[in-house]
Steps between C-alpha positions, in 0.01 A plus 500: 500500500356384828179704429463332157536149657248591769256621239537175297446280807187701594358461149560123508323471835195691373485280189521180720224618729265604220563174318412292804189700592160332452164657426258433792242748384290242319300335776291200402253312716606184321886535456689260273549156640795478733539145643743621773319470840456832680665348805845537340664809649203578723540491876252303717402820679401659170298209361233240571459148372213383278403164356448455127362207308606387157443191287736204559720377220238237397225760510275272704528681835630812674837581652589742778750778467579756770603845413570829683322824413558852639347536846290797399383346169130462407483128571199429280663660197848377566411129528338513156790688345739242646296220355494672160880514516497120513685246717870481579481131596639292215221238563214751474311649204309829474133534585435818306518475118755731335371855459255483789473839685350595829258786416372562853453329833273606790344347809144562628362325808735202479464452126796581269413618149800421283475646154727335240562553129340262244822297466413318827208330306743317275406134497743229584497138381252377756244609763721387789774751421242783475362392836849508652550856364182609678597314822843664507349847458223452758715322756787754486254789565306318773833439676489869581323581833136619476470378137209250480403488130636595160303645210690455177438776239627507147530852354255615769233233430400179679561176312352157564806305383879524492602304198312170520442523872148627607510733800153663494442870558516501883815573711715187548598352837831323573529173308609164630673290233411134544701213362867376480768765539806478271842564645799527271770258628788736423325788674441281803874430527576876489235571770662227720838667450355837602348350812829323587667843489250640748274672247126421498536250784120500531507241222610248766152515661183404308269741685738794459551419133124531445498829697772638268429330166133400527408780264603281198194287575284786626548475876547825697666590826167499689397146397456245785764224464506172695768236472311168479794265434875517450718196438726331245566824311137590449268739687120537480367845592139606527434853380184710539427754232179692444323264743607194294746224601797403278754223541861603418762227445869595535808289436877507557629419152868487592498307826323462833573683820548847643772597252297454183260746343123449443307573180123502429402184314117499478191699586155341529161628615340324794153612392269457200360827370121538561316658208278789612126461544323541166136617540452468125530125545257497791772480761478663845704549808385440860640482850428225750608325820538128491243315730551148369706313237424178301852410382388194310255691282693827502204697654539788746215635707541875561334774691497819292701792642504876467123552517525845347709383210388503138569127468190424702298563187650177361281203582743228603559253779496391768630179325756568227663247271875556452606407149783239466721752317422791732793721588536543878728760658590562859565872580754472786604789722870533475612804699401843616630811332441823701475694175286262296322285756481118483687327218337192342631209294271308264575134421321197365339248745285189450129461579590276791674798672171700532371481854175570687510863617707626203388822333486475123469708190335287225467543128186322381417385147158562349402158643595622854802272530835621635777534237729694736529550877720734704543399866575783745755465777319543833815491710622814679832655423694704754619851438871542538693826476780499249742668740613357834724695737708282736678785677442732669196366683193690618588758774875425488731775628737602225770762448664634189618313301290178519452207261171399334488137395209330312366306206306629201300353211447822297540633144866503392598452869481873578440579873441848635572593862384810685561605861248752638549696823242575771393829337455341157831620354698259284827411663625270228392368156686205344471258216649149491496211252396161620696199378210373286181641345135397507366239494806366682604614844821702537696615805581866566699699755541872550686730739273783621657810657351828619629823647553512879178561695473754787310242696356142448178480302255259343537422134355287220700287262315454167611232254313474171515457123369723219247399239654472147166631366450826681779533762262454797614341823444125532570228761549762771645368822504753792710428815483730806845571649659685792767733359805600705 
C-alpha cells in the first residue's frame, strides 16, 4: 500500500513540474512587450542603470525613465529593446509605434547605425511628435559613451524623413529641444514624495537635476553648466552644447527652499543661427583683424589675415559695411579638455561689442557687405588636470597601508590607482569611485597596501582615468614616494 501511495505522489509531482515548465527555446531579438522593468529581482552587482526617453502624457516633450539592464548586456541593443517595450511611468507614452522591430544595430567610428522596421515610419498627428520620436532615439543612444552620431535606417535604407519630420540623409547629432517644458502637476507631487523619502534627492539641486535629467531637453553629462541666478524659486543656468549657448530656466513648483524639488521650465537659444556661405548667390567668406571701427556708420576697417588662405582671392576691404541685420557671434573659450582640446561657446553679441584688435570671420554678400561676423576669443585659457592628489605629497615616506586622498573630474567618476616599485613591478592596482562625475569635481579616497619589502625603496604612485572611447590612460598624475 505504501508503495502505491508513493507511486501516486511521484506521478502527481511529475505532472505539476511538466505543467509549470515553459518553452525557452524560441529566442527572439524583439521579445513580446513586457512592461516590468528589468531591475525587479536583479541585484545591483548584476546590473547597470540606463536612461530612457519617452513622450510625456501631452506628447509635447520627453520624459525620463531609468531602468536596469544586465551588466553584460549589449548596451546599444538593449536600450532600443527597452524603449520598444514602452514606458512603465503612468505619465509617459511610447516613442516606438506598435510593431516596430530592431533589425540590427552597429557602431562604426562613433556613429551608431540603428536599423528599424518600417513601422517606425508611421506618421503621427503633427511634425512635432515625429521630431520628439527622433530626439528620443538619438539622445538615448548618444548618452552612451563614445557614441557621437546616429544614422537611422529603415529596412536597411537611409530615409530623409521620419513621419512628417525631415532628418536628411546624414547621421544625426544630439538634439536640443527649445521651448517651454511641460510638467504634469500630479507627477511633480509624486516626485516630491520620492525625494522626501530620500530617493532621487538630486532633484533638490538645479544643477544636479540637469546632470541627471537634462537628456529630456538634449543636454548630456559632458555639457558645461553655469548657475547664473538662483532666487525666489527660480534658477537660470547657462548651458554650452555643440559650441552654442543655451539658457535653461528651472522652477520650484511646490514651494521655495532646500526641501522642494526643481523642474525644467524653459529652454532658449542664446544665439541666432548663421546660414552658411552661399557662393551661388555671390557670397564669400574672409578673415580679418580689426584695425579701426566707425560705430556710427557700422563700418569696420580690417587687415586681411591668413595670407596663404583661399579667401585672399576675394576682393574685399579694407573698409567693410556691416548690415543692420547682420548676425554677430562671439566664439568664447570655455574650458580645456585634455582629450578634445579647447571647448568653445558661441553666443550673440551686438556690433558695439566688436573691438579693435579682434580677429573676425566674415560672410560677405555679393555687394561685399557683412551679413554675418564671428568674433574669435583671443584670451588664453589655462590647462588644468582633471585629477588632483592632496595626499601623499611628492617624496613623502609611506608604509603599507597608506591613504590616497584627492579630487577628480573624470568620466563617471572612475579613478585608477597604481603603485610601482623601484624595479618597475606593480605593487598595487586599485579602483575607486569619486563622489561625483565630470564635469563636476568629486572627492575620492583609497587605502593602498603592499607586501612587506626587504628594504626601503623608491616608488611611483600613479593616479589616472581611462578613456571611455579606447581605454587609454588619461589625466595621469605621477608622484614619487619613499616606500618603507
